[in-house]
C-alpha positions in Angstrom: 3.5 -15.9 -16.8 6.0 -16.0 -13.9 9.7 -15.5 -13.5 11.5 -16.9 -10.5 14.8 -16.0 -8.9 16.4 -18.6 -6.5 19.4 -18.2 -4.3 21.2 -20.3 -1.8 23.5 -19.6 1.1 24.1 -19.8 4.8 22.2 -18.2 6.3 19.3 -18.3 3.9 19.4 -15.3 1.6 16.6 -12.7 1.3 15.6 -12.5 -2.4 13.9 -9.4 -4.0 12.8 -8.4 -7.5 13.1 -4.8 -8.5 11.9 -2.8 -11.5 12.9 0.9 -11.8 14.2 0.8 -8.2 10.8 -0.3 -6.9 10.6 -3.6 -5.1 8.0 -5.8 -6.7 8.4 -9.1 -4.8 10.4 -10.7 -2.0 11.0 -14.0 -0.2 13.5 -16.2 1.5 15.6 -18.2 -0.9 13.2 -17.5 -3.8 11.1 -14.7 -5.1 8.7 -14.8 -8.1 7.1 -12.2 -10.3 3.7 -13.1 -11.8 2.2 -11.3 -14.7 -1.5 -12.1 -15.1 -2.1 -10.0 -18.3 1.1 -9.1 -19.9 1.1 -5.7 -21.6 3.6 -3.4 -23.2 4.0 -1.5 -19.9 5.6 -4.7 -18.4 8.4 -4.5 -21.0 11.7 -3.6 -19.5 14.6 -4.6 -17.2 14.0 -6.5 -13.9 16.7 -7.0 -11.2 16.8 -9.9 -8.8 18.9 -9.2 -5.7 19.9 -11.7 -3.1 21.7 -10.9 0.2 22.5 -12.3 3.6 25.2 -11.6 6.2 27.8 -13.1 3.9 27.2 -10.8 1.0 25.0 -9.7 -1.9 24.6 -10.6 -5.5 22.2 -9.5 -8.3 21.2 -10.5 -11.8 19.0 -8.7 -14.4 16.6 -10.0 -16.9 15.1 -8.1 -19.8 11.4 -8.8 -20.5 10.5 -8.1 -24.1 6.8 -7.9 -24.9 5.5 -8.3 -28.5 1.9 -7.1 -28.9 -0.8 -8.4 -31.2 -2.9 -6.1 -33.3 -6.4 -6.0 -32.0 -7.9 -3.5 -34.5 -8.0 -3.3 -38.3 -5.3 -0.9 -39.6 -5.1 0.4 -43.1 -1.5 1.1 -44.2 -0.9 3.6 -47.0 2.2 2.7 -48.9 3.6 5.0 -51.5 6.1 3.4 -53.8 6.5 0.2 -55.7 5.1 -3.0 -54.2 6.7 -6.2 -55.4 4.6 -9.3 -55.2 5.8 -11.5 -52.4 7.8 -8.7 -50.7 7.6 -8.7 -46.9 7.0 -5.6 -44.8 7.4 -5.3 -41.0 5.1 -3.1 -39.0 5.8 -2.5 -35.3 3.5 -1.6 -32.5 3.8 1.9 -31.2 
């Protein structure tokens, strides 16, 4: 999975991706972040920043990672279970 940030201007802007104030990727006019194996640790806010001698701009994107269960889990439910009722379980 990749996310790309593109900017235009004269002169060509420098584009950078940041996460938690750490630069992750950079380029001229465009920068991409590539995730080979997305995990829950990739979840979070990423900031794209573009600047040149004329100024600076930035935009943020929130990456939300939903995980799959890869093990069998037994849930103990104390209470009344109604046939057809749906339950939501979230990854921790």
